Residue, then its C-alpha position, 0 to 999 in steps of 0.5 A: x741557914x737559908x729557909x729553903x734548906x732548914x726544913x730538910x736539915x741540909x747545909x753547905x759543905x765542901x766535899x772531896x769525892x776523889x783524891x787530886x788537885x784543888x779542883x776536887x774540892x766541891x761545894x755542895x748545898x745538899x749535905x745533911x747536917x750531922x747530929x751530935x751523939x752522947x759526948x759530942x757537940x754540934x757547932x755552927x761554924x763561923x771560921x775554919x783554919x786552912x792547914x797544909x796537912x789538908x792539902x796532902x790529905x786531899x791529894x791522897x798523898x797523906x799516910x792516912x787517907x780519909x774515907x770518901x766523900x770527905x770534908x776537910x777542916x780541923x780548926x774551927x771556931x763558932x757557936x754551939x748549936x746543939x749538945x749530945x745527951x751526955x754533954x754537961x760542959x757546954x750549952x747552946x749559944x756558947x762560943x767555942x773552938x776546936x782543932x779536932x772536928x769529926x765531920x770536917x770544918x769546911x762546912x756550915x756545921x760540924x760535930x766534935x767530941x766535947x773533950x776536944x772543944x774549948x770555950x772561946x774568950x770574948x777577947x778573941x773573934x771567931x776568925x782568931x779562934x779558928x787560928x788557935x787550934x793546930x798552930x798553938x797546940x803544935x807550937x806549945x807541945x814542940x817547945x815546952x813538952x818535947x824540947x823542954x825549952x827553958x828561960x834564957x835559952x835561944x830558940x830559932x823558929x824557921x818559917x816564923x811568919x806562918x800560923x805555927x811560927x807566930x804561935x811559937x814566937x809568942x809562946x817562946x817570948x812569953x816564957x822568957x826565951x831569946x827568940x830568933x825567927x826567919x821569914x821569906x819576905x820583908x813583910x814576913x820579917x816585920x810580922x815575926x818581930x811584931x809577934x815576939x821575935x827579938x830578931x828576924x832573918x830572911x831565909x831566902x838570903x844567901x848567908x843568913x845562917x852566918x848572920x844567925x851564928x854571928x847573932x849568937x856570938x858563935x855559940x849557936x841556938x839551943x832549940x830550933x822549931x823546924x817546919x821543913x826539916x827535909x829542906x833545912x835540917x842539914x843547915x839546922x844542925x850547923x846552927x845548934x849549940x852543944x846539946x841543942x835540939x831540933x823539933x819538927x812540926x807536930x800536928x796532933x797535940x793537946x797543950x795548956x794554952x787557955x791561960x795564954x788567952x786569959x793573960x793576953x800573950x796569945x793573939x793569933x794573926x789572921x792571914x789571907x781570908x777566903x769564902x767557903x766557895x773559894x776553898x780550892x783557891x785557898x789550897x792553891x794559895x797555901x801550896x804556893x808557899x810564897x811567903x806566909x803571913x799569919x793563919x789562912x782561914x775560910x769565912x763561913 
């Protein structure tokens, strides 16, 4: 914090006072720093992931509307600044990440419940840490807990060059699956293959589903991780083998991913980066959907 703000315990944070387009994201410098209660921690945010769900919430189109004024942001990484009186697993100075902030992550400081916060290994930067939460928890839950993917099966990851897609490819490859991924650009396809896919396909090419069928010898795939079921579900069903499963993207999950950090197969890919004052631009960019390439983040 700048010295001019420290005396009154204020911080910079992006706030939404009315639902609407990206322009409703207002950067304020007079937001009180939240105080952690019994089982909460205060995190000095270094980076925050930008998720599509935050654009829906900002516009007011999401099923659960946040109370205004509202600060977006779920996935953050940073350093513990203060702990609540009942917290025993963390102390000031610990590097951590979470996917469930309470006060919002588009801010210099945020609070989170201590049971949703995890130690960030030295092997990962705070930028990478902010790309772990929602993507990897979602992908692990979808693949391992819902689809019950097994070694030797074939998984197709649609939109595999985005944050969740890359996580799904890495997790599937680490668990011995044959991994097929799709992307919308040549750059995205290369990124997908670099992060665990045995083969990548361009989902903007006419006939790409025929290519996938050919790759599987006509037998189809066992599991499909789908980011846009409303767009691709009909085609997905034609690609499934008998008894195959289609899994939609899930937002809220808790999964065992810390082992992946320790072993080394979990390596988030940081995509476009924006400063906090460009939060509106990050929402404009993510809404375009012009070809994902890693997890979009805010540097704070």
